Structures are given as structure tokens and as C-alpha cells.
Phi, psi and omega in degrees: 000147181256126177278154183297321184298318179296318181292321177302313182300312187288331181301327185297331177297324180292319184298321183296336186281333192225163174255166185289150182277055182251173177102215192252018181296151177228139175217118179254141177281126182260343179293143177298137180234160178257121183294148178210156187289152178302134180288161178294152176301137177259345186292129176258316180201165172217151179212138179282121176289306184181162178246128193231124180280175179302309186293327177290317175301315180300327181295342177286350186244122179217174181059233182294339181265009188298329187295343180300329183307329183288344188247012172276117191252319186230148171290166179219163174243138176247131182239151166252124176254140164243144188208165179267132177218195185236139180273172180303327174280009175085358181273153172299147174207149178271119178247177185213171176192174176258143173236119183248127183238127183280157177271080182232160179259329179281158179294140182219159188274158181262130178242114176269110177260116173269118185284156174284185182303130174239160188259329181217168187291338180295341184268358177301140184304319188289344178286332176057032179274174186297335180272000179279134170304322186292323179296319186270261191286334177303320177290330176294316177301311183299315179302333181279346172128001177270142160280126191254125166247117187235092177299141175283334195077161177294140177105355178226160179070229178301337183253027185288354177276356176239159180303143169288121179284078189298120180069027179263113182314296189300318184285320177299314183290322186286316178301318186289323174294319183285339172293317178297319179292323180290328172297313178301317177302310182298314185297322174295314182302317183270357180055040171291138186280080178264141182272002174076008177270143183231131172243154181221142181204153172179163183227143181069232171306325179292331174294315176298316181294328183287318175292322176299314179298313179300316175300320180288321176301315185286322188265345184235348189249004180048234182266018183302320182230145175265083178283120188260320184203157183222131181233116184242126181245123170055048178263163185259078186276325176261080189298320186286314180297324179296315184292324179287330173296316182295319181289323196254342190232152180297139175243184183303328185070012175286126187299321185288335173287317181297322173307323178294316184293318175299323185292320178298310182308307179294327174297315177293322178301324184277310187298318186266013174063030176287313174048049178273148176293154186301334184291344179289322187269319194241148177280168165286148003273008184292322186300313181297319180291324174292322178302329178273325188242351175069218185287359178270002183288136180275119176240108186250037173232160171310130197297330181291342177280345180275329184286148173287150177305315182298316177300312179302321182287328173299326175284317184293319185262002175076013182278337175269079187293327188291308178302314176300318181293323179297314178297311179300330181293346179257356174297140181219022190262338193250078184205174179247096180289146171267323186285149178305119184230139166242138173246115176260139176197132170285131181282359172250022183289116178256014171257298168249103189301141178310330185302334179301315182279324179293318176297318181297312181305305185297319176301314183291327177295318185294337179273000178091014179290127183252351181252023181244137180236144170258121174252102178277123178268103191290127178077001184276137171264196183291331176279311190282347180289343188296323182307305182287331173299305182300313183288324179293319182299314177296318170300311180302310185296320181295323184283333178288333187299000000 
């Protein structure tokens, strides 16, 4: 897991490398696209969170983060958007997100930032609290000249009365896409000078959400958006291979990492209607603890030691077809992207294993994808890989313009 404080510090390195994507640059999508009618509006409501001057933004950074002050270029306005999307049960639901708009006169690009794993609603982008990524480095991005769309995802913000569908492909992609549509509605209503270019990026759960969003944009939306580039960091794209590694081989045994794996398993068990007792998946004493505390349960041994032998065998020999099907429904590694795409991953990542990006890159290459690159971050784990991901993403987006 990457702490917000560490990401903030590392983020500075990326900001130092680049200038904002404003002005008269032009990038045209050359791939053939299928025209489609404009979709219905998704924006339900908008409210101004606040307007922040350069000096106010600079005042957020002190101590080890004081150097951020030098890279605050423009003031920004922060808005909370509520919009209509679809929950995992197929029913409409109102979701939310943050929209940050720089105080610039020239046309500027839109950057959709999918956040990494958060633990509580106060960290959601639309809350715009001091622990929110949108409040901190998201605002630095906006001050550099990007329009920032930051979806909360289902389960946070306006939809915090329902569970967050953690690492669920379809709902992450749908909520992020509908946030983009609501953003487009708002920008048109307010006559914001958007150059119609779209970039997408995210790390960890955000990396997975970004690739899921990219796939949905390319395969389902025709010419609705001019997607220019996608940067995905350390996402769990090959779910089944990753799950089999966790089940069959020793892992770190760190409890907070194990809680991530547990959270994914319980999410799929719920969404796909498996509704099995914890004792099906886990040995004692873990089964009883999970039955009582759910995904907050502490498991401080290698995860494969906590699973029952019968569950491990059923995954290994393929007899648990229902669970395997649920996991495979969330694979997003084997398809052919058209958009310029980078997959960043540390080869020493003991949280989200490197095989996820390696397998995705190889599968995409086999399908004839020519615009995908794998950037292996040598010796980097899930936390230390953030540096190269951020700096590389900014360089990548600048060069694509």
C-alpha cells in the first residue's frame, strides 16, 4: 500500500519535469472510430467546494512538502459533481466525484485520475479533505493546467451507503466513464475552455480502474471522447493468474496486504451471489474472525496458509467453476488497445505481483497491439514504484501531445 504522505512527496518529482498541457498543441486520433449519437446527460447536480488562489494552495504544503509551493502555477476552483451511473446490480445510482478547474485562459486538456485504494469515505475525492488525493497532489496537477476529473467510485461520496465494489471491473469502468460524461456536461454548461483531449491515469486500484475505463472507452463509446493516452500503474489486470499465485505460493504475510486480498474475495463472493460461509474459504481461527469482522480481519501469515485445503484444491484443479468464473469476469489483461498506453510495474512488487502487467503486455502484443509499452521498474515494490510511475506518466503525456 502507498500512503498518501509518501505519494505526495514523490509526486513533486513528476511535477518538476513537465509543463501544463495548455496552448495550441494538437493531437488528432487517427484510428477509425464508430460515430454514435450523443448520450443522455449524466450530471445531476454540481456545487462549488471552494476557489483557491496560488497563495492558498501553497499554504497547504509545509515541512517536507514545502517544495510544492514552487510548483503552484495557477489558482483553481474545486467542484463536487453528483451524477447518474449504474450499480453492480444493474440499477441506477447517484455517484459523485471531484472536478478541479485551473484558472487559465487557454484551452486545456482533461485528465481523469482514478484513485488508489482508500479505507474510508473521508479520503474520497469529492470530500476534498486534507486526506484526499484530490485535495493534495490532484490540486497540484490542476494548478499546473489540467482539468482534473476524479471519480469517487461507487461506495464513497454520494453513494457511501452501499459497499464499494473493490476491484470490480465493470462498476469501476462505468462509474469513471459516467463521471467523464458529467464532467463534459458541466464544462459545456459553464463554457470552460476544454481542448477536447482526454488522458487517463491511475496507480494500484487506480491502475486497474484506468485500464478498465480505457477498455470501455475504446470498445463501447465510439468517437464520444478523444482519448489520447493512458498510463496504468501496478494494477491487478490478470485476476485469475494472480489469484492462483496467492492461493498456491507464499506471500508476504503482511496483514494490511492480506486485507486487500480478502477484500477482493469477499467483494466477488457478494457481487456474484456465491454467498458462501467464510469457513468454505478459510481455516480457523480466520474463518470465525472473518465471519465477525469481514474485510477488516487481520491475517498475519502467508495468505496460502489461511485458505482451506479444499478451496485451494478446487481452484488448482478447476472444480470451483463459480468462483473461477467470477474472478475471470474481472480479467482485463487480454485485449487489443488502440490508444497509446503504458503499463508501469515494479518487478519486486509483493502486493500486486508484476505478472499482472507482464501478462497483459504479452497478451496485447499477441493480439497485434502496437501502441502498448511495458515499463518495468527494476527493483521497485508497490510503494517505491510510485516515483517512476508519476515522472514517467508526465513525460509520456507531454510527448504524446
